[in-house]
N, C-alpha and C positions, 0 to 999 in steps of 0.2 A: 504494500500500500504505500510506503513511503517513496518507493522507486515510482509510482506512477505519479504521486504529487509532484516529486522532483522534477520529472520530464514533462509535466504540462507546461504549455506556453503563456495561457491566460487563465488566471485562478482567482475567483472571488472568495474573500475571507468573510464568512459571514458570522456575525456574533448577534444572536437573537435579541430583541430588545428589552432584556429583563434588567433590573438593578444591579449595578456592580460600582466599585471604587477604582480598581487598578486594571491596567493593561491586560488584554488577553493575551497572555504570553506565548501560549502555545502557537497561535495565529502569527503573533508577531515573530516567531521563529521560523515558521512556515514561509513567511514572506521573504526572509533572508535565504533560505534554502532556495526557492523558487527563482529569485532574481540572480543568486550566485549561479544558476544554471541558465541563465539567459532568458527567464520568462517574465511574465507581467503579474503584478497582483492588485487587488482593487478591494479594499475595505469596505464593507457594508453592514448595516444592522437592519435593514428591510430590503429584502432582494429585489435587485432590477436587473434583468438580463443585459449581459455585455458581450455576448457571442463568444462566453468563456467555454473552456474544455474541462472544467473542474469547479466545483464548489466545495470548500472546506468550512465546516461547522463546528465551533465550538460549543460546549454545554457546562454550566455550572451546577447550580443546585437542583436536586432532583423534583424539588416542588416547583420549579419553573419549567417543568417538562412540556407544558402545553405550549409554550412559547417556541420551544424546540421544535416539536412535531409540527405546529402551523407554518413554521419558516420552511420546513421540508414540504409540506404540501403545496405550499405558494410555488416553490421552485419545480415540483413536479407538474404543476398545472401550466406554469407559464414556459418552460424548458424540459420537457418529459424526458429527453434525451441525455441530458448532462449528468455525469457521473458525479454523486454526491459521497463526500466523506465526513464521518461524524466522530468527534473525539471529546475529550473532557470527563467530568465528573459523572455527570448524569449517564452518558453513553457508557461509561466504564462499569459502573454500578448497577446498572439496569438495562442491558444489552438486549435482553429478550422483551422487555416492555416497549424499547424503542422499535424494535423489528416488528414486533406485532402490529404497531401503528403505522409503521414506514418500512415495508419489507424491502424495497428497492433501493437500499443505501448500503455503504460498507461502513462498518463501526472499528475504530481504533481503539483498543482499550489499554490503561495505563500510560505509561510514558515510553518515549523511546531514546536511546542514548544517543543515537545518530541525530535526532532533531535537537536534542539538549546541547550538542556540541556547536550549535549554530547560535549567533548572538540575536538578540531582538532587533527588530528593524524599527528605529526611532524616527525615520523620516516621514512614516505613515501619521495622519492625524487619527489618533485611536478615540477621539471624543472623551477625552479625560476631563476632570476638573483641573483647574490651572495647578492646584497644590502638588498633584502628581507628576504633572509634565516636568518637574524637576528632578525625577528619579530615575535611577538604573533598576531594572527589576531582573533578578537572577535566583536561580538554584544553584549553591555550590555542591550540594550532595543530595541523594535521595535515601529513602528507606528509614524505617523505625522498628525496633524489635518489640515495641509493645503491642498487644492485641487488644486494646481498649474495645470493647463492645460498642461504644457509641462513636466510634471514630473511623473515618473512611481511608486513612492514610496507608495502613498495612493491606489493606485490599487492593489499592492503586500502586503502591511502591513495594513490592514484595522482596525486593534485593537492595541491600546496600550498595550505594555506588557513589563515589567522589567524581565529579567532573573537572578533569585536570586543565580544561580550557576554561574554567569560570572567570578568570582574571582578565581574560580577553574579550568578554562580554560586557564589560563596564564601560558605558559612554562617559569618558574622562570630562566631558564638558558639562556634565550634570553634577551638581552638588552633592546629591543624596543617592543613598543605596537602601533598596528594598530586599534583603535577603530572605527567602521565603522557605529555606530547609525546614523540613518538619521535625527534625529531631536533631540538632547540631550537636547536641550533648553525646549522643551516641557515636560520633565521629571521632577518630584519634585527635588526640589534643594538638599534634603537629599541625592537623588540618585548620583547628581554629587559630593557632597562632599565626598561620599564613594569612588568615583572612583579616584578623587584627593588624597585623604589619602592613598588609595592603592598605587598609582603611587609613591608618595613620601617614603612611608616606604619600599617599593622594590627597590627603587633607580632606577626607569626606566625613559626614554624618550618616549615621546608620540607623535603620529599623532592622532587628531581627524579628519578622513577623509572626512567625509561628513559634519561636521561643526555645526555651531551656528546660529539661525535664527536672524538677526540683528533686527527684529521688536519687539522681546521680549528678548534682551540681558541686563540684568541689572547689577548693580554694585556689586551685590552679586555673580552672575555669574562670572563677571572679577576678584573679590577678590579670590575666590576659584581657578580660572584657572590660576591665576598668580603664583601658588605656586608650579607648577609642571615645568619640563624641557621638552622642544619640541625638537623633531627630525627634524632640517630643518624648513621648513615653516608648522609646525605640528598644529597650531591653524588657524582653517580655518572659513571663513564666505562666504556669497553670496552677490553680488549685481546684481541681475538678472533682475530688472526691474526698469525704470525711476520714478514709484511710490515710490520706497524705498529711493529715494534722501533725506538726511537730516537724516532718520532713520539709514542708514548704516554709515554715516560720524559720528553719534552720539555713535554708538555701538563701532566704532574704537577707537574713543576718550576715552570711557570709558575702554576699554581694555589697551591702552596705559597708562592711567594715573594710572590703577591698578599695573602697572609694566611689562605687557607683552611686550616684544619687538618687534618692527616693523619688523624686520628680521624674527621673527617666525609666521608672519602672512600672509596668502595667502587668495585670495578673488577669488571665481568663478564668471566669469561674462559672463552671457549668452547673445549670439547674434544670429540674424537670425530668431528671434521669430515673434514680432510684432513691434520690434524697428527700427530704421534707423540707419544707419552707423554714424550719427552725435550724436544719443543719446549713442550707445555702446561706441564710442569713449570717451564721456564725462564720463562714469562710469568707464572706464579703467584709464582715467585720474584723476579722483577723488582718486582712490586707491594710485596712484604713489605720490599725494599731501603727503601722509601719510608714504611714503616709503615701502608701503605695496605692496606685489608682486601679480598683477592681472593676473589670468589666463583666457584667452579667450576660451569660452566653446560654441562651435557652436552647434546650435538646429538642430537636426535631428528627424524628426517626430517618434513617438514612434513605428509605424506600419509600418516603411520602412524595406522591406525585403532584400535590397542588397545596396552596397557601390556606385554605378555607378550612380543611379538616386538621385542626390544631390539635396535636396529642397532650392530654392533661394526664400527667403522673398520678400514681394512686394516692399520693399525699397533697396534692394540689388541687385547686379548683382554675376554672378559665380566669375568674376575677383576681384571684390571687396571683396567677402568672402575670398578668398585665399590671398589677399594682407593684409587685416585687420589681419588675424589670423598670418600670417607670421611677419608682422611688431611687433606686440605684443609679440610675443615668441622670439624676437631677445634680446640680452642682453640689459639690461636698459642702459647701458653707451652710446648707440646710440640715446638716446631720451634726 
């Protein structure tokens, strides 16, 4: 499939019109790959035929599946013979659901090491908010050994892999980096050292978007990560389960002692899985004790295909979910 896309001459890169913040990194890498082989690419959010010989569609959350399916149906109606390639989270997690609704497509599941070796194409207008136009987006590694039942990562990235070309994929004209590795703590300390060294030498600010595993965070991690500059709350951890109580606090204390300022730290806090409101509130409050910003992350089942059927945990109510999230997203001055 990668070879088919690589050898196409005119490719439409389609991102269905769902809400998102960041660049569609897979499409941005496909753009570089196609161009490097002499082809042309055209980014769209609503399909318009351009005499293309392939359409590549990305997908994000499964609950936006209707937008992906409707995009494919529009293509099949307007250009019934054009090959359609679909990748991304929804396509990888629910290929049978997608094929049932759109049988005449090709699905790419997971990620491609070959595609990951290409830099993102920043010459295209990706329809980003101005804030994110100043970022380089990249993965330096893939994989996570944890098999958390609420997480998609181990289903998508089943093998640990370090991209030895990652530093070549940074646009040095942009002042900030968004590093989206799903578990950097899992990688050799030498790899993290090389990342920190690069960030310092190039005088960049960074967001480690998917963060560090509190269970395995060490003083050596903290020492290295204290040497770089962060964009806002660019140092991120998670306090997803009450079983991590004590481990999370210790990891934060290690980070603070090494010199990482609390204003640079954000913690993802999962709620509505198997927890109770009391447990979730305890975890949010534990972050506040360190002046760490807690971000309430509501659990939505990985195979939920729409936004309307909100999953309500056995110890929650729909109203409690709404109130909990709204309360903790209010400015901290109210607490």
